[in-house]
N, C-alpha and C positions, 0 to 999 in steps of 0.2 A: 720609106725611111727605115733603115736598119737600126737596131739597138744592140748594144754589146751585152755580154753575159751578166756583167755587174748590174746593168739597168734591169734586166730580167729578174735578177735576184731581189730587187727592191719591190717587185709586185707581190702583194699579199693576196693570192687567189685562194678562196676557201669555199667549202660547201656550207650552204645556209639552208635552214628550214623556214619556209614561209609560215608564220604564225597567224597573221591577219592580213587581209586585203580590203582596202576601203577606197571609195572614190575620192579623188583629189577635190578639195572644196573650191578650187579656183581654175580648174582645167578639165576639159571634156575628154582628153585622150590619156590622162595620167591616173595611175593608182598610187596610193600611199601604202607601202608594205611594211609590216613589222616582221623582222627576220631574227632568227636565233643563230648565233655563231658560238657554239659551245655554251658557256655560261653567260655570255654577253648577248644583249638584244640591241638591235639598231633599227633605224627607220630609213628606208630608201624610197625615192620617188622614181617610178618607172613608166615609160611611155608604151605600155603594152595592152592598154585597155581595148583596142580594136582587134586584138588577137587572142585574148584569154578572158574568160569570165572569172570573177572573184572566187567562185566555188572551185574552179580548177586549180587555183594557185595555193589555197590553204593546205598545208601538209606536204607540199611539193619540195623536194630537195633541189636547189638551184646552185649555180656557180656565181660567185660575186667577187668583185674587186673590193676587198675590205679596207684597204688603206688609202682610198681616194680621199683627197681633201674634201671636207664637207662643203656643200653648196646649198643655197636657198633657192628652190625652184618654185616660182609662183607662190611664195609665202610659206613653204614647208621646207624644213631642213632635211636634206638627204645626206646620209652618212656612208655612202658606198654606191656601187653600181652593179646591177645584175648583168650577166653576159648572155647575149642572144645572137642567133645567126639569122641572116635574111638574104634574099636574092637582091639583085640590083634594083628591082622595082619596089622593094620594101613591102610588097603585098603579102608575103608569107614570112612571118617572124616566128621563130621557135626559140625557146629558152634552152640554154646549155644546162644539162642535168647529169647526174651520175647513173651508171647502168646497174649498180647494185646498191643496196642500202648501206649507208655509212653515217656515222654520227656527225651532227652539225658541228662546224668549226674545224673539220678536217682540212688539212692543207693540200693544195694542189701544186705540183711542180715536178 
């Protein structure tokens, strides 16, 4: 499915810093991440537990969709979505990151 340029402009892609990573209380494959987007902090739920340890995530700069409508995932409110790449088999999942240090909250586009 193709989207037009106006739809693309509605996506708020940003650099976020992972401040905390905790196990989801109601799901074996999910983490609850606290992220920093500039001066704002948000919580996101991410299905990356089989691919990253909590200690690998804290301090990492990742790419997130910041204006995704919040959703409750297994009892925890998620206020965005991190972006990751994977092969068709979903065995190798890697987070999208930035190649140089930049402040959290920086826009992507």
